[in-house]
N, C-alpha and C positions, 0 to 999 in steps of 0.2 A: 732487478738488482738494485739494492739500496746501499748507500755508503754512509757510515756514521763515523765522524772523526772522534778519536780518543784523546790524542795528544798532538800538539803542534808547537814546535820550538825552533827558534832561530839559532843557526850554527854559524857564527861570524867567521870562525877559523877557515871553514870551507866555502864560505859565501853561498849558503843554501838554507832552505827551510826543510826540516825533517817532520814527516807526518806519519802518525800511526792511526790506523783506521780499521773498522770492521766492515766486511762486505756480507750482506745478507742476500742469499740467492735462493730463496724458497721456491721449490718446484722447477729449478733450472740446474744445469750442470755447473760444476765449479768454473767460474769465469776465468778467461785467459788474461794474462797480464796486459795485453793491448786493449782489451775491452775495458778493464779497470782504469787504464791510463786515459782513455778517451773520456770516461765519466769524470775522472779527477780533474782533467784539464777544464772541463765545463764548470765543475763546482768551484774550483779555485781561481777561475778566470785568468789562466796563464797560457803560455804557448807550449805546444806539445814537444818542441825541441828542448825545452828547459826542464821537463819533468821525467823522472825515472822511477818506475815501480821496481823496487829492489826485490821484494818477495811477497808471496801470498801463501799463508799456511792455513789449510782447512782444519776445522775442528772435527774430531772424530764423531760421527753419528749426528751431526748438526749441519743444516744448510747455512753455515756461517764460517767466515775465514778472517784471520787477522792479517793485515797487510802493512807494509812499510814502504813509503815513497819519499823521494827527495825532489825539491824544486830549487834549481840553481839560478843564480843571478845572470850568468852568461853561458853561452854554449861552450866557450873556451874553458871555463871552470869545469863544466861537466866532462868534457873530453880529457882534461888533464887528471881529474880525480877518479872517475869511474873506470872499472875494468872493462876490457873489450867485450867480454861475454855478456855483461849487464847491458851495455849499449846495444849490442846485437839483439838481445832479447826484447828491447824496447823500440826497435826499429821496425816499421811496417815493411813487409816484403814488397819488393817492387814487382809490379805486374809486367810480365813479358808480353810484348805485342804478339798477337796471334799471327802466325805465319800462314799466309794463304798460298796454296799451291796453284800455280797457273795450269789450266788445262790446255793441252795443245791439240 
């Protein structure tokens, strides 16, 4: 999966940076938002708590998708502005501890 940045602009009103990008996923399935988020965190050198992948729109018939992400200045700004379903989509599922049944 390759990510190419198209546009990056500062939005001072919402204390965030807005990023439009292409995801090229030749020979792979359409990437999940969490996979793209992990790659963007590494490329932008930011914390995963501050980045939200808003949407990923695949192009019909091409292994390419257009994406939109936001990098906030603080976690409080992110929680105040973003809708709950967007935050939930960008939160990694918590692993439940495996319950071991005791044999008697």
